[in-house]
C-alpha positions in Angstrom: -44.3 15.1 -12.5 -46.5 17.3 -14.7 -45.5 19.3 -17.7 -47.9 21.9 -19.0 -47.5 23.0 -22.6 -49.4 26.2 -23.6 -50.4 25.9 -27.2 -50.9 23.0 -29.6 -49.4 24.6 -32.8 -46.2 23.5 -34.5 -44.0 24.2 -31.4 -46.4 22.9 -28.7 -47.5 19.8 -30.7 -44.0 18.6 -31.4 -42.8 19.4 -27.9 -45.5 17.1 -26.5 -44.7 14.4 -29.0 -41.0 14.5 -28.3 -41.5 14.5 -24.6 -43.9 11.5 -24.8 -41.3 9.6 -26.9 -38.5 10.2 -24.4 -40.3 10.0 -21.0 -43.3 8.0 -21.8 -45.8 7.3 -19.0 -43.4 8.6 -16.3 -44.4 12.2 -17.0 -47.9 13.7 -17.2 -48.0 15.8 -20.3 -50.8 18.4 -20.5 -51.5 20.5 -23.6 -53.7 23.5 -23.1 -55.1 24.7 -26.4 -58.3 26.5 -27.6 -59.1 23.6 -30.0 -58.7 19.9 -30.0 -56.6 19.9 -33.1 -53.2 20.8 -34.5 -53.7 23.1 -37.6 -51.4 22.5 -40.5 -51.4 26.1 -41.4 -49.5 26.0 -44.7 -52.4 24.4 -46.5 -55.0 26.9 -45.2 -55.1 28.8 -48.5 -56.4 25.6 -50.2 -59.2 25.5 -47.7 -60.2 29.1 -48.6 -60.1 28.2 -52.3 -62.4 25.2 -51.9 -59.8 22.6 -52.8 -59.5 21.0 -49.4 -61.9 20.2 -46.6 -60.8 21.9 -43.4 -60.9 18.5 -41.6 -58.0 17.4 -43.9 -55.6 19.9 -42.3 -56.9 19.7 -38.7 -55.1 16.9 -37.0 -56.7 15.5 -33.8 -54.5 16.0 -30.7 -56.1 13.2 -28.6 -55.9 10.8 -31.5 -52.3 11.4 -32.6 -50.7 12.2 -29.2 -51.9 9.2 -27.2 -50.9 9.7 -23.6 -51.3 13.5 -23.7 -54.0 15.1 -21.6 -55.8 17.7 -23.6 -57.2 20.7 -21.8 -59.5 22.9 -23.9 -59.0 26.5 -23.0 -57.1 29.7 -23.4 -54.4 30.5 -20.9 -54.8 34.0 -19.4 -52.2 34.2 -16.6 -49.2 32.4 -15.3 -48.1 32.5 -11.6 -44.4 31.5 -11.8 -44.0 31.6 -8.0 -46.9 29.3 -7.4 -46.2 27.2 -10.5 -49.8 27.5 -11.8 -51.5 28.6 -15.0 -55.0 30.0 -15.2 -57.1 29.4 -18.3 -60.7 30.0 -19.5 -62.5 27.0 -20.9 -65.0 27.0 -23.8 -67.8 27.5 -21.4 -66.1 30.7 -20.0 -65.2 29.0 -16.7 -61.9 29.9 -15.1 -59.7 27.0 -14.2 -56.2 26.5 -12.7 -53.5 24.0 -13.4 -50.3 23.4 -11.5 -47.1 22.4 -13.2 -43.6 21.1 -12.5 -42.3 22.3 -15.9 -44.0 24.8 -18.2 -43.5 25.2 -22.0 -44.8 28.5 -23.5 -45.7 27.8 -27.1 -48.6 30.1 -27.5 -47.8 30.9 -31.1 -48.8 34.1 -32.9 -51.8 36.2 -34.1 -52.4 38.6 -36.9 -50.0 41.6 -37.1 -51.7 44.9 -36.8 -50.6 48.3 -38.2 -52.0 51.7 -37.3 -53.8 52.2 -40.6 -57.3 53.9 -40.4 -60.1 51.4 -41.1 -58.0 48.3 -41.5 -58.8 46.8 -38.1 -62.6 47.2 -38.8 -62.7 46.2 -42.4 -59.9 43.7 -43.1 -59.8 40.1 -42.2 -56.7 38.0 -41.3 -55.8 34.5 -42.2 -54.5 32.6 -39.2 -57.2 30.0 -38.5 -59.9 27.8 -39.9 -62.7 30.3 -39.1 -61.0 33.0 -41.1 -60.4 30.6 -44.1 -64.1 29.4 -44.0 -65.2 33.0 -43.8 -63.1 34.1 -46.8 -64.3 31.2 -48.9 -67.9 32.1 -48.2 -67.2 35.8 -48.5 -65.7 35.4 -52.0 -68.5 33.2 -53.1 -71.0 35.7 -51.8 -69.4 38.6 -53.5 -69.6 36.9 -56.9 -73.2 35.9 -56.3 -74.2 39.4 -55.2 -72.3 40.9 -58.2 -74.3 38.6 -60.5 -77.6 39.8 -59.0 -76.6 43.5 -59.1 -77.6 46.0 -61.8 -75.3 48.8 -60.7 -72.0 48.5 -62.7 -70.0 50.3 -60.0 -71.2 48.0 -57.3 -70.6 45.0 -59.5 -67.0 46.1 -60.1 -66.4 46.7 -56.4 -67.7 43.2 -55.5 -65.5 41.7 -58.2 -62.3 43.3 -56.8 -60.3 41.4 -54.3 -57.3 43.0 -52.5 -54.6 41.0 -50.6 -52.1 42.9 -48.5 -48.8 41.1 -47.9 -46.7 39.3 -50.4 -45.1 36.8 -48.0 -45.9 33.1 -48.0 -49.6 33.4 -47.0 -50.5 36.4 -49.1 -48.8 35.1 -52.2 -50.5 31.7 -51.9 -54.0 33.3 -51.3 -53.6 35.6 -54.3 -52.3 32.7 -56.4 -55.3 30.5 -55.6 -57.8 33.3 -55.9 -58.3 33.8 -59.7 -59.1 30.1 -60.4 -61.6 30.1 -57.6 -63.4 33.2 -58.7 -63.3 32.0 -62.3 -65.1 28.9 -61.3 -67.7 30.9 -59.3 -68.3 33.4 -62.1 -68.7 30.7 -64.7 -72.0 29.7 -63.0 -73.5 33.2 -63.7 -74.0 34.2 -67.4 -74.8 37.7 -66.0 -71.1 38.1 -65.4 -70.0 37.4 -68.9 -67.4 40.0 -69.8 -67.2 41.3 -66.2 -63.5 41.6 -65.2 -62.7 40.0 -61.8 -59.6 41.7 -60.3 -57.1 40.3 -57.8 -54.5 42.6 -56.4 -51.5 41.8 -54.3 -49.8 44.7 -52.4 -46.6 44.9 -50.4 -44.3 47.6 -49.3 -41.4 45.4 -50.2 -39.8 45.7 -53.6 -40.5 42.1 -54.7 -42.8 39.1 -54.0 -41.6 36.7 -51.3 -38.9 39.0 -49.9 -38.0 36.3 -47.3 -36.8 34.0 -50.1 -34.2 34.1 -52.8 -34.8 36.6 -55.7 -35.1 33.6 -58.1 -38.0 32.1 -56.2 -39.6 35.5 -55.9 -39.4 36.0 -59.6 -41.0 32.6 -60.2 -43.9 33.4 -58.0 -44.3 36.9 -59.5 -44.4 35.5 -63.0 -47.1 32.9 -62.1 -49.2 35.6 -60.4 -49.1 38.0 -63.4 -49.8 35.1 -65.8 -53.0 34.5 -63.9 -54.0 38.1 -64.1 -53.1 39.1 -60.5 -52.1 42.8 -60.3 -48.8 42.8 -58.4 -48.2 46.2 -56.8 -44.9 46.3 -55.0 -43.8 49.3 -52.8 -47.5 49.9 -52.3 -49.8 49.4 -49.3 -53.1 50.6 -47.9 -53.4 54.2 -46.7 -56.9 53.7 -45.3 -59.9 51.5 -45.7 -63.7 51.6 -45.4 -66.4 49.0 -45.9 -66.7 50.0 -49.6 -63.1 50.9 -50.7 -59.5 51.2 -49.9 -57.1 54.0 -50.6 -53.6 53.0 -51.7 -50.4 54.7 -50.7 -50.1 55.8 -54.3 -53.3 57.8 -53.8 -55.5 55.6 -55.9 -58.9 54.9 -54.5 -60.0 51.3 -55.1 -63.7 50.3 -54.6 -63.8 46.8 -53.1 -65.6 44.7 -50.6 -62.7 42.4 -49.9 -59.5 43.2 -48.0 -57.4 40.2 -46.9 -54.7 41.1 -44.4 -51.6 38.9 -44.6 -48.8 41.3 -43.6 -47.3 39.0 -41.0 -47.7 37.9 -37.4 -47.0 39.0 -33.9 -46.6 36.9 -30.8 -49.7 35.9 -28.9 -50.7 38.6 -26.4 -50.1 36.2 -23.6 -46.4 36.8 -24.0 -46.8 40.4 -22.9 -49.2 39.5 -20.1 -47.0 37.0 -18.3 -44.4 39.6 -17.4 -41.2 37.8 -18.6 -38.4 39.7 -20.3 -39.0 40.1 -24.0 -37.0 40.9 -27.2 -39.0 42.0 -30.2 -42.1 41.2 -28.2 -41.1 37.6 -27.8 -40.0 35.8 -24.6 -36.2 35.9 -24.1 -34.7 32.4 -24.0 -31.3 30.8 -24.1 -30.1 28.6 -27.0 -31.4 25.7 -25.0 -34.9 27.3 -25.0 -34.9 27.9 -21.2 -36.2 31.2 -19.7 -33.4 32.9 -17.7 -34.0 33.0 -14.0 -37.0 30.6 -14.5 -35.4 27.1 -14.4 -38.7 25.3 -14.8 -39.9 27.4 -17.7 -39.2 26.9 -21.4 -40.4 28.8 -24.5 -40.3 28.0 -28.2 -41.9 28.8 -31.6 -43.3 32.2 -32.4 -43.6 33.2 -28.8 -39.9 32.9 -28.1 -36.9 35.0 -29.1 -34.6 32.2 -29.9 -30.9 33.2 -30.6 -30.0 32.3 -34.1 -26.6 30.7 -33.7 -26.2 30.5 -37.5 -26.5 34.3 -37.6 -24.9 35.8 -34.4 -26.9 38.7 -32.9 -30.2 37.8 -34.6 -33.2 35.7 -33.6 -34.7 32.9 -35.5 -37.6 33.8 -37.9 -41.2 33.2 -37.0 -41.7 30.3 -39.3 -43.3 26.8 -39.0 -40.0 25.2 -39.9 -38.3 26.8 -36.8 -41.3 26.3 -34.6 -41.4 22.6 -35.3 -37.8 22.0 -34.6 -37.7 24.2 -31.5 -40.7 22.3 -30.2 -38.8 19.0 -30.6 -35.8 20.5 -28.8 -38.0 21.9 -26.0 -39.5 18.4 -25.5 -36.0 16.9 -25.3 -34.7 19.6 -22.9 -37.7 19.4 -20.6 -37.2 15.6 -20.5 -33.5 16.2 -19.7 -34.4 18.6 -16.9 -36.4 15.7 -15.4 -33.6 13.2 -15.7 -34.3 11.7 -19.1 -31.6 12.0 -21.6 -29.3 15.0 -22.3 -30.2 18.6 -23.3 -29.4 20.1 -26.7 -28.8 23.5 -28.2 -30.9 25.0 -31.0 -28.9 25.5 -34.2 -30.8 25.1 -37.5 -29.8 25.9 -41.0 -33.0 26.1 -43.1 -33.4 23.3 -45.5 -35.2 25.4 -48.1 -38.8 26.5 -48.6 -41.8 25.6 -50.6 -44.6 27.9 -51.8 -47.7 26.3 -53.4 -49.1 28.5 -56.2 -52.0 26.3 -57.1 -53.0 24.8 -60.5 -49.9 22.7 -61.1 -47.5 25.5 -60.1 -45.2 26.1 -57.1 -41.8 27.6 -56.2 -39.4 25.5 -54.1 -35.8 25.3 -53.2 -35.3 22.0 -51.4 -31.7 21.9 -50.0 -31.3 25.3 -51.8 -31.9 23.8 -55.2 -34.3 26.2 -57.0 -37.3 24.5 -58.7 -40.4 25.7 -60.5 -43.3 24.2 -62.5 -44.3 20.6 -61.9 -41.0 19.5 -60.2 -41.6 22.2 -57.6 -45.2 21.2 -57.3 -44.3 17.5 -56.7 -41.7 18.5 -54.1 -44.1 20.9 -52.4 -46.8 18.4 -52.0 -44.5 15.7 -50.9 -43.0 18.0 -48.3 -46.4 18.9 -46.9 -47.5 15.2 -46.7 -44.3 14.3 -44.9 -44.5 17.3 -42.5 -48.1 16.6 -41.5 -48.4 14.5 -38.4 -51.7 12.9 -39.6 -54.5 13.1 -42.2 -52.0 12.4 -45.0 -54.4 10.0 -46.9 -57.3 12.4 -46.5 -55.2 15.3 -47.8 -53.8 13.4 -50.7 -57.4 12.2 -51.6 -58.6 15.8 -51.5 -55.9 16.8 -54.0 -56.7 13.9 -56.2 -60.4 14.8 -56.2 -59.6 18.4 -57.0 -57.9 17.3 -60.3 -60.8 15.2 -61.5 -63.9 17.1 -60.2 -65.2 20.6 -59.8 -64.4 22.3 -56.5 -67.4 23.1 -54.2 -68.9 26.5 -55.1 -71.5 27.0 -52.4 -71.4 29.3 -49.4 -72.5 27.7 -46.1 -72.8 31.0 -44.2 -71.5 29.4 -41.0 -68.9 32.1 -40.2 -69.8 35.8 -40.5 -67.5 38.7 -40.7 -68.2 39.8 -37.1 -67.0 36.4 -35.9 -63.5 36.9 -37.3 -62.2 40.3 -36.4 -58.7 41.2 -37.4 -57.7 42.2 -33.9 -58.3 38.9 -32.0 -56.2 37.0 -29.4 -57.6 33.7 -30.7 -57.8 33.4 -34.5 -58.4 29.6 -33.9 -61.9 30.4 -32.6 -64.9 32.4 -33.9 -65.3 35.6 -31.8 -68.1 35.6 -29.4 -69.5 38.8 -28.1 -69.4 39.1 -24.3 
């Protein structure tokens, strides 16, 4: 029997691991993924800020999921009648896989809004290429500003705009000032030059998904670091040289980081299954109605939230990981191993890393800030990571006793990480 899992993110990775644990060698488990690693996405802002090496948060699938067959590629179509999936491999060759059970865990991509110029001039934050690009881009802007004699251009290059005050945007904005301060300190030409970081959101407060207390903690830390927090404000239009805010203010800048949220992978719309909020409709057991051999989980699935009747679970890593485990259990049960379960999860709290010894956390709904929150946040991440714990902890330790790297490698250019992409895990290649 062959189980094909589409996607190696939080949902797909943990589905494969659970299935292996239950069924062992009796079932062939195939994971189709564009990369050979599972990305621990919550620590991506620390890669962009030069605190962690990207290899620390990219966990090898073949190394940590022994017994899984990894197939590198991007799934393009699914034939439910024939029980086959079609994918394109890294060499652009089209291949086909048959399955006895299918798990759709394709994840999500950058959310787009119909704002003029944003798609062309903003960059998202969903994969390693985007994080490496942002790190190089910020470094480059500071270096170009130091070499510039035009005050207006220098000011624009030293202005960084982050849109979206959710988890990702807040963490990027929180890490940014210390990074640019370290970069600017190398250039005496920038003495006295203000370096601006702005965080925008149409919501009325930072971290609207969390409790007001955690939002206030994050907001205070951001403002303490000089971040200009502009709530009920967004971008009206953007060009390569400036953005116009919804307040009417025109802001010269060369940097627009787009963190407004996510949308399901476009594969969801292409496979033709019923959807709700653009996600595959599933039961509380994660099965797809009228498709007994198909399951879906994570950001690609509209999973009923049994703790909030009438709603669907949020698109978070916490839900994706737990749904992945249940999908693995229920797939195994459908093959005669064990018993199926129902998805019901009360969140256990959230953690937000704000860099430089600060964090906001509410483990088991106990609100924390300062160093206690930082310790809890880092402990949570280390426990949640399925590998590379020592490497990550070592990276954190080195960051406290040494200077962060402040060079740009130039490996990922802006054209390689467009905002509108089906695969943020991979640099874009022109046809």
